[in-house]
N, C-alpha and C positions, 0 to 999 in steps of 0.2 A: 371709392373714396376714401377708404382708411388713410390711404397715404398721405392724402392731402389734408385731410384732420390732422394728423401729425404733425405736417408742417406748420397747420394755422396754429396748434396748440404751441408748438416752438419759438414760432414767431410772437406770439401774444405775449409769450414771457419775456422775450428780450426788448420789446416793444415797452412793457410796463417797466422795466430797469432804466430804460431811457428816458421815460416821462416822469420819473421820480428825481431825476438828476436834475429836472427844469422848475426852479421854483416856481409855483403857479397859484398863489396866494389870491382868493376872491378879490376881484376889479384889477388883478395884474395878471393875467392869463393868455397875453399876446402871445410869448414865448413858446409855451405848451401848445397852444393853439396852430401856432406857423408850423411847430415840428409835426404835432398830427397831421395835418393838412397833408404837409410835403409827403410823409411816410404813406400816407392814403395815395397820394399822386405816384409814388414810386412804384405800389402795387397795384395801380390800372384801378383805382377805384375812383369814379368820377364824383364830385361832391362840390357843394358850395359853401363858403364862408360867409357868413353874417355877422357882424362884430366879432365877436370871439367863439362865436357857436359854429359848429358844423353840422351840414344836413346830406345825407347821402341817399337816394331814395331808387327802388327797382319797382316800378309799377309796371304791370304785365295787363291788368285787366280794371279799369276805371269803374267798373259796374260794380267790383266788388272792394268789402274793406280793406282797410289799410292795418298793418300790425308796425306798431312803431316801438323800437328799441331806443329808449334811452338813459343816461348816464351823465354825470358831471364831469368837467377837469379841473375844477378849481378845490383848494383845500383850504384848510384853517393853517394859522402860523404854527410852527413846530413848537413843541413844549421844550423848555429850556434842562429837562432833565434827562434828555436824550443819551443813551449808552453810546451811541455812534452816529455820525454824521448822517443827519437825517435826507441829505440829498446825495452823498456819495458814500454808504457805509460801506467797513469792512464787512465783508459777508462772513468772514470766519467768527469775528467778533458778534456781529450780529446774530448767526446762529446758536453761538454758545448760549447769548442772552435768550434769545427763545426757548431753546431746552430748558435752562433754569425755570423760566416761567411755567414752562408744562410741569416741570417737576414739581412746582410748587403746588399748580392746581390740581397735580394727580394725587398729591398727599393730602390734601384738604378733602377730598372726596373720600368718604367713609367706605372702605372695603376696597379702595382701588390702589393697588402698591404699585404698579408700572407706570412708564412716562416714556414718552416717545424721543429717541435718539434722531435729533435735528442736523444737518448738514448744510453747507453754503449754498449746494444747489437744490436745496428743498424750500427755499423761501425768497420770494422779492420782499425786501424790507426798504422802509424808509417814507418820510411824507406822502401822503396819498397813495401809497400802495394797495392797503385795504379799502378805503374810502377815498376816492370812488374809482381809483385807477384799474382796479382788477375787474369791473364790472364794465369799464370804458374797451378794454382789451379783449374780453370776453364776448362784448357784444359785436364790436368789429370783426371778430373771426367768424362768428354766426351769421353776420350780415354777408361777408366775404362767402361764405359756403354757399349759401343761396341765390348768390349771383348766377343769372340765365335761368335759373328754375321757374316755374309759375306760380309766383307768390308775390303779393303785395307787402314791402316791407320798405319800411324808411329808419335809418339809423340818424339821432339826433344827439349830438355830443353838446352839451351847455356850460357856460359860465355862470358865475354869482352866485350859485346854490346855496354853498355855506353860508353867505349874509344877506340871502332873502333879496338881492338886488334885482333891477328893472330890466336889465342887457341881458338877461340868462331867458329860462323858459318862459318868464313872465311876457318878455316881448315875443318871442318865438310861437308862443299858442295862438293869438290872432291868426299868423302866416299860415301854420300848419292846417288850421279850421279852413282859411279860407283857401287852401290847393284843396284839401282831401275831403271837405264837408264834414258831415256828422259820422261817416262810417270809418273813424277811427279807435282802435283800442292799442292798448300800451301795456308794455312790460317796464317798469321804471326801474333800474339797476342800482341796487345800495345794497352794503353787506348784510345779508340772512341768511347764510349759509344754504342757499339755493331752496329755503323753503319759501312759499308762496304767501304774501301778506297780503289776505284780502281787504284787510281795512288800516288805516293807521291814526293814532290820535291828532289832533291838531294842537296848536300852542297858541294860548293867550296869557300874555304878560300886562298884569296891570298896576301902576303905580297910584295907590290912593294915600290920601292925606285927610287927617283929622284936623279941625280946625277949633282951638280953643280961644282963651283970654289971658294974657300973661298977667301974671301978680307975684308977691312976695310970699314964698312957702311958709314964713313964720306966722304971716297972719292971714294964712289960708285966703289967700286973695285969687281972683281968676278961676278959670274955667279950664280944668288941666285937658290939656289934648291927649294925653297919654291914656286915660281912662276911656276917651271918647272911643280911641283905636281898640282898644283892649275889648271893649263892648261890641265893636264891630267885628272883630276878629272872632270873637265867640260865637258870635251871628253865622258869619261864614264857616265856620267849622261845622256848626250845626245844620246847616242847611242841607237839604236833600233835593235834587234836582228830580222831576216828578218823570221824565222819560228816561229808561234806564235801554241803552243799545244791545240787541241780541248779542253781538259779536264782542263790544267793547266793555261793556258794563255800565258802570255811572261815571259821570263827570268826575276828572281826579280833581283835587284843590287843596294847594298847600301856601301856606303864609311863609315866606321865606327870608323876607330883612324886614328888620324895624330900625326906626332910628326919630330922637328926640332929644330937645334939651339942651341948654347951655351954660347951667351952673347948678349946684345942688339946691341953692335956694330959690331959685326964679320957677315959678310954675310954668310948664312951657305950654305955647300956644298954637304949636304946630306938632304934628307927629306924622312921619310919612311911613309906610310900608308896602311891602309889595308883594304879590298875590300871583303865583304860578298855577295856570290852570289848565288842563290836556283835555279837551272837548272830545266829544265823539260825535258821531254824525247825526244825531237825533238834534242838535242844535247848532245855530251859527253862532258865531262868536258875538255877534252883537245882541241877539237875543240872551245870552249869557250873561253881558255886561249888564243888560236894561236890567234882568233880574235881580242880580246882584246890588246894583245901585238902589232897586226898591226897598231893600232890607238892611243898607247903612247910612249912617249920617256922614259918613267920611267922603269925600269928592274922589270918584273911580276916574282914571284916566287910562284909556289902553296904549300900548305902545305900538300895536299894530294888529289891525282886524282881519287881514288877511291869511294869516297862519290857519286854515280850516283845517277840519278833520277830512276823511278821503273814505270811502268804501265801495268794493267792486257790487256790481249790481245783483239783484237776486238771482238772475237767471244767466250769469256772466258766462260767455262761452271760455273766457280765461279760467275762470274759476273751476269749470267743466272740464276742460283740458287737465289741468293740473291733478283732479280726483282722480280722471282717469289713469293717466300717468302714475298715480301713486304719489305725488309730491305732496308733503305734507302742508297745512296751511294755519294761519297764526294772524293774530291780531298785533301790529307794530306800535308801540311806544313813542316813535321818532318820526319827525316828520322828513318830508322831502319834495323834490321838483313834481310828484302827485299833486299836490294841496294848488300847483298852478295852471293843471289844466283839470278840463271838465269831461273827459270820454272816460269809458268804462276801461279800468286798468288793475294790474297786481305789479306788487313790488317783489322783486325776485333776484338776487345777485349772489358772487361768490364772497367769503371773508365773515367775519364775524363782526358784529355792531360793536360787543364790547373792545374791542381792538382801535375804534375810531376815537380821533382827539384826545389821544394818550401818548405818553412815549412809548419807542422804540416800537413804532408801526410796521406791521408785515403781514404777509398772506402768503398761504401755502402755495407753492406751482402747481401742485395736484389738485387743489381747490379751483384754480385757474383752469386746469384742465377738463376736470370733472363739469364745472360751469359750462364751457363750450359744447361738451356734449349733452347736457340737459338742454340748453337753449335751441340746440338742433333738433333733439327727438320734440321739445315742445312743440317749435315751430311747423314741424313736419304733420304732428298731430291735431295742431290747431288747424292749418291754412291746407295740409294736401291731403289729407287723411277723408 
């Protein structure tokens, strides 16, 4: 099978280059979904398309659990600061930019003098290459490898992940539950350097508004909404949530924006501020909202209560498999499609999260190749040993 794995690696790299060339912003994934679907058909991979999502399944024993490999095909908009075309990069120029970046990073690390020489063939560059195209193509390769083997495996490629749309995994998960029941385990593909995230923080953004009474500043009239907001902000920053996650620690909370006032001599009757909260699995978003509203005079309005925290089960076979293989585990500070599924899962994929949503996105071809090998080893250990 070694020669076949080499073929899978080479095809995965070329597939990713083709995917990058197709704009695939969230809610505009039709073209890339059509392309990937056609590519899978050309390779003999039977699948179905549901909206702009793709499902391929290989089920040999309905009495056994199903392992789902899932990654997303959509991207965020490109940064205007790209040094090369985010869709059709000049690879010589892109490699030079990557090399310079690596040189700066190496110089910043104490005692580290060397840096990596980067050639055009060493990278796949452009929007979506690292997040989340590398996971998509590596998972496709792993799925193809196990075609015909005695393993229950499902490949799910989704849309709308970056903007928490309703047409991606949110729509697919009820269908997957209906098909496979409770016996689903998942590897969520995101750029983690192929470390296994056994938990990830959620995201709760709250728009707060302090209400006062307008008046003339010269006469000390009114009730200053800014002072009410500052009092509440102080309470928020001093507040400690009682339950601490054994994996993620405390709930993180930061006030990130504040706005008030119309003129220097008018006491403002309204002051708005934004609270960025990164929950742990110890609390639901509703519980956090209610607890904070109980200590604030300001009105707290959540933007979205669905971006919950996730964590692997205490005795998860996925985390046990990672441990047996010596795969490093960690807790992820970022969200993913994991929050839209309710089965036991880990998050693991090629690339580096620090490259996501930034200019000059790239992934090393070696990272894709190593990810394919790691996924194959993981699935062998999990399902076949």
